[in-house]
C-alpha positions in Angstrom: -18.9 9.1 -20.9 -18.6 5.0 -20.4 -18.7 4.7 -16.1 -14.9 4.4 -15.4 -13.0 3.3 -12.2 -11.3 5.6 -9.9 -8.4 7.4 -10.8 -4.9 5.9 -9.4 -2.9 7.6 -6.9 0.0 8.3 -9.8 -2.8 9.3 -12.5 -4.5 11.7 -9.9 -0.7 13.2 -8.8 0.4 13.6 -12.9 -3.5 15.3 -13.9 -3.2 17.3 -10.9 0.4 18.5 -11.4 0.1 19.3 -15.1 -3.6 21.3 -14.4 -1.6 23.3 -12.0 1.3 24.3 -14.3 -1.1 25.4 -16.9 -3.4 27.2 -14.8 0.0 29.3 -13.2 0.6 30.1 -16.9 -2.8 31.7 -17.1 -4.2 29.3 -19.0 -8.1 28.7 -17.9 -9.2 24.9 -17.4 -11.0 24.7 -20.4 -8.5 25.1 -22.5 -5.6 23.4 -20.5 -8.2 20.3 -20.9 -7.4 20.8 -24.8 -3.5 21.1 -24.5 -3.6 17.7 -22.5 -5.7 16.2 -24.6 -3.2 16.6 -27.5 -0.3 15.0 -25.1 -2.5 12.3 -24.2 -2.2 8.8 -26.4 -5.1 6.9 -24.1 -8.3 6.9 -25.5 -10.0 6.3 -22.2 -7.5 9.3 -20.7 -8.5 11.9 -23.9 -12.5 11.0 -23.3 -12.2 12.1 -20.0 -10.3 15.1 -20.8 -12.8 16.0 -23.5 -15.5 15.4 -20.6 -13.6 18.1 -18.4 -13.4 20.3 -21.2 -16.8 20.3 -22.6 -17.9 20.7 -18.7 -15.8 23.4 -18.3 -16.9 25.5 -21.6 -20.6 24.9 -20.8 -20.6 27.2 -17.7 -19.6 24.9 -14.8 -17.2 25.4 -11.9 -13.4 23.0 -12.5 -14.6 21.3 -9.3 -18.3 20.8 -11.0 -16.4 19.1 -14.2 -14.1 16.9 -12.0 -17.1 15.5 -10.0 -19.2 15.2 -12.7 -16.3 12.3 -14.3 -17.0 9.9 -11.1 -13.1 9.0 -11.2 -12.1 11.4 -8.9 -12.0 10.8 -5.3 -14.2 13.4 -3.1 -11.2 14.4 -1.4 -9.9 16.1 -4.5 -13.1 17.6 -5.5 -13.4 19.1 -2.2 -9.9 20.7 -2.3 -10.3 21.7 -5.8 -13.5 23.5 -4.9 -11.7 25.5 -1.6 -9.4 26.1 -4.2 -11.8 27.9 -6.9 -13.2 29.7 -3.8 -10.3 31.1 -2.4 -8.4 32.2 -5.9 -5.3 29.1 -4.9 -6.1 26.6 -7.3 -3.1 25.9 -8.8 -1.5 25.4 -5.1 -4.0 23.3 -3.8 -3.9 21.4 -7.0 0.2 21.2 -6.4 -0.4 20.2 -2.9 -2.7 17.2 -4.1 -0.3 16.4 -7.0 2.7 16.2 -4.1 0.4 14.1 -1.9 -1.0 11.4 -4.2 2.7 11.3 -5.5 3.2 10.7 -1.4 0.8 7.9 -1.4 1.7 6.2 -4.6 5.0 5.8 -3.3 4.4 4.4 0.0 1.5 1.6 -2.1 5.0 1.2 -4.7 7.3 0.4 -1.2 4.4 -1.7 0.3 4.1 -3.8 -3.1 8.0 -4.1 -3.1 7.8 -5.2 0.3 5.6 -8.0 -0.6 6.5 -9.1 -3.6 10.2 -10.3 -3.2 9.1 -12.2 0.2 6.2 -13.9 -2.2 8.5 -14.2 -4.9 11.5 -16.4 -2.1 8.5 -18.5 -0.7 7.3 -19.5 -4.3 10.9 -20.8 -4.4 11.3 -22.4 -1.8 8.0 -24.7 -2.1 9.2 -25.4 -5.6 12.9 -26.8 -4.7 11.5 -28.4 -1.8 8.7 -30.0 -4.3 11.3 -31.2 -6.4 13.8 -32.5 -3.6 10.7 -35.0 -2.3 9.3 -35.9 -5.4 12.4 -36.3 -7.7 14.7 -36.4 -5.8 14.3 -38.4 -2.7 13.0 -41.5 -5.2 16.1 -41.9 -6.5 18.2 -42.2 -3.2 15.2 -44.6 -2.2 16.3 -46.9 -4.9 20.1 -46.6 -3.9 19.2 -47.7 -0.5 17.1 -50.7 -1.7 20.1 -51.8 -3.8 22.5 -51.5 -0.6 19.6 -53.7 1.4 18.8 -50.9 3.9 16.2 -48.6 4.3 16.3 -45.3 4.4 15.4 -42.7 7.9 12.2 -42.5 9.1 12.3 -38.8 8.2 12.9 -39.4 4.8 10.4 -42.1 4.4 7.7 -39.8 6.0 8.8 -37.3 3.5 8.9 -39.9 0.6 5.2 -41.0 1.4 4.2 -36.9 0.9 6.2 -36.7 -2.0 4.5 -39.7 -4.0 1.1 -38.7 -2.5 2.0 -34.8 -3.9 3.0 -36.9 -7.5 -0.2 -39.2 -7.6 -2.7 -36.3 -7.0 -0.6 -33.8 -9.1 -3.4 -32.4 -11.1 -6.2 -31.9 -8.6 -3.5 -30.3 -6.5 -2.6 -27.9 -9.1 -5.9 -26.9 -10.2 -6.5 -26.6 -6.0 -3.9 -24.1 -5.8 -4.4 -22.4 -9.2 -8.5 -21.8 -7.3 -7.2 -20.6 -4.6 -4.5 -18.2 -6.1 -7.4 -17.1 -8.5 -9.7 -16.4 -5.6 -6.9 -14.4 -3.4 -6.4 -12.0 -6.8 -10.1 -11.4 -7.2 -10.9 -10.9 -3.4 -7.9 -8.1 -3.6 -8.7 -6.5 -6.7 -12.5 -5.5 -5.0 -12.7 -2.3 -2.5 -14.0 -5.1 0.1 -11.3 -7.5 -0.4 -8.7 -4.7 0.0 -10.4 -3.3 3.0 -11.0 -6.3 4.6 -6.9 -7.4 4.3 -6.0 -3.9 5.6 -8.1 -4.1 8.4 -6.1 -7.5 9.1 -2.4 -5.9 8.8 -3.5 -2.9 11.1 -4.3 -5.1 13.6 -1.4 -7.8 13.3 1.4 -7.2 15.7 4.3 -6.9 13.3 2.6 -4.6 11.1 0.3 -2.6 13.5 3.0 0.1 14.0 3.5 0.4 10.2 0.5 1.1 9.3 -0.3 3.6 12.6 2.9 5.6 11.4 1.4 5.6 8.0 -2.1 6.8 8.9 -0.3 9.4 11.1 1.7 10.7 8.1 -1.8 11.0 6.0 -3.5 13.2 9.0 -1.0 15.7 9.0 -0.5 15.5 5.1 -4.2 16.1 5.0 -4.4 18.7 7.5 -2.0 20.9 5.7 -3.7 20.4 2.2 -7.1 21.3 4.3 -5.5 24.1 5.7 -3.9 25.8 2.7 -6.9 25.6 0.8 -8.8 27.7 3.8 -10.8 24.7 5.3 -12.4 25.2 8.5 -10.9 22.9 11.5 -14.0 20.8 12.2 -14.8 19.8 8.5 -11.1 19.5 7.8 -11.2 16.6 10.3 -14.4 15.0 8.7 -12.6 15.0 5.2 -9.4 13.3 6.6 -11.6 10.5 8.4 -12.8 9.1 5.1 -8.8 9.0 3.7 -6.5 8.0 6.4 -7.9 4.1 5.8 -7.2 3.3 9.4 -10.2 2.3 12.0 -7.7 3.4 15.0 -7.1 7.0 13.5 -10.9 7.3 12.8 -11.5 6.5 16.1 -8.7 9.2 17.2 -10.1 11.6 14.5 -13.8 11.2 16.2 -12.3 12.2 19.7 -10.3 15.1 18.6 -13.8 16.6 16.8 -15.6 15.9 19.9 -13.0 18.1 21.9 -13.4 20.5 19.7 -17.0 20.9 20.3 -16.1 21.3 24.0 -14.2 24.0 23.2 -11.0 22.7 23.0 -8.2 24.4 20.7 -6.7 22.2 18.1 -3.1 21.3 19.7 -5.0 20.3 22.8 -7.5 18.1 21.0 -5.0 16.5 18.9 -3.1 15.7 22.6 -6.1 14.6 24.4 -6.5 12.4 21.1 -3.1 10.8 21.0 -3.0 10.9 17.2 0.6 12.2 17.2 3.1 11.7 19.4 4.7 14.3 22.5 7.3 15.6 20.0 5.0 15.9 17.4 2.0 17.5 19.6 4.2 20.1 20.9 5.3 20.9 17.6 1.8 21.3 16.7 1.1 23.7 19.4 3.9 25.8 19.0 3.0 26.4 15.2 -0.7 27.0 15.9 0.8 29.5 18.6 2.8 30.8 16.0 0.5 31.0 13.0 2.2 28.3 10.8 0.6 25.0 11.8 0.5 24.5 8.0 3.8 24.4 7.7 4.3 21.9 10.7 1.8 19.9 9.2 3.6 19.6 6.5 7.2 19.1 8.6 4.9 16.0 10.5 3.8 14.4 7.5 7.6 14.5 5.5 8.9 12.9 8.8 6.2 10.3 9.1 7.0 9.5 5.3 10.6 9.3 6.3 10.0 6.6 9.1 8.1 4.4 7.0 10.3 4.5 4.0 12.9 3.3 7.2 10.6 1.1 8.6 10.0 -1.0 5.1 13.9 -1.1 4.6 14.4 -2.4 7.9 11.4 -5.3 7.2 13.1 -6.0 3.9 16.1 -6.2 5.6 15.2 -8.4 8.4 13.0 -10.7 5.8 15.3 -11.5 2.9 18.2 -13.4 5.2 15.5 -15.0 6.9 14.1 -16.8 4.1 17.2 -17.8 2.7 18.6 -19.0 6.3 15.2 -21.0 6.2 15.3 -22.4 2.8 19.1 -23.8 3.5 17.7 -25.1 6.8 14.8 -27.1 4.9 16.7 -28.5 1.8 19.8 -29.2 4.1 18.0 -31.2 6.5 16.1 -33.1 3.9 19.3 -34.1 2.4 21.4 -34.9 5.4 17.9 -37.4 6.6 19.6 -39.6 3.5 22.7 -38.4 2.8 24.4 -38.8 6.3 23.0 -42.7 6.1 24.0 -43.3 3.3 27.6 -41.9 4.2 27.7 -44.4 7.1 26.6 -47.2 4.5 29.7 -46.4 2.6 32.0 -46.4 5.0 31.2 -49.8 7.2 31.3 -51.1 3.6 34.7 -49.5 2.8 
């Protein structure tokens, strides 16, 4: 089978949920893959399922079949292995499906939050460009016929418009090249990592990404506990999926505290992974033996908080961009209309 790229969050969630349903019905993974093949239209997907099924029929464990494809994250493979060892593979796959569905929802929310401002900025750019390249020269001719000059601001904008018009081809090619480079940079794992690191440090987005990392940590811990993984091994694996340098450092500090014989709630509190409220919830859950339930609740709370924060950001950005566009267009038009109105009134 040819090498494929890693599956998306939505694809992993769909695969895990369908496989969990098949296992709950008492069907073996090998037979289950044959069932899924009949419902799959995409040729690459059919090839992937066929590879997993063939590997299982050869006597390999399900997690080994997933690992051999090279398209599943290490996190999925390891938790699947633990699910097979503990005999609750269907529950683990269902939890994985829920985890990656949440990840996909967060990613979709972020894309929506970014897409609208980009469209608004592009519209602003086009409107302003039309004004200074097409509209201002018309007003220039009017002022010439009236025997007067435009305001200094309008003259400056007119010169900028003339320059843009003269070098329009070069500027268009340059802009297309910049957009192409940015697109390719975003599509590479290293590029996405650099962008993510920048956003994690940017003051306006740092709080959002910190909450998202804390939610991923809680969700990962819930999955690890329900799969039977020990605490130290769980922290090692979760450090690979939080995608946040600050959280990775906190997890490392948490591991050091555990090595010094601190219990998990105490280590989490000292590492400041959660807020005081959530740290106390973990302590209560740890003492009552329901820490997995507490971690699930915390992850859901963080998910709700990130959704609300994205909504707040969008609600601020939308009117801000509209106001900014109105002000810019208004200033440009007033720079020519006010002098023109003064001339017309003096003539009258």
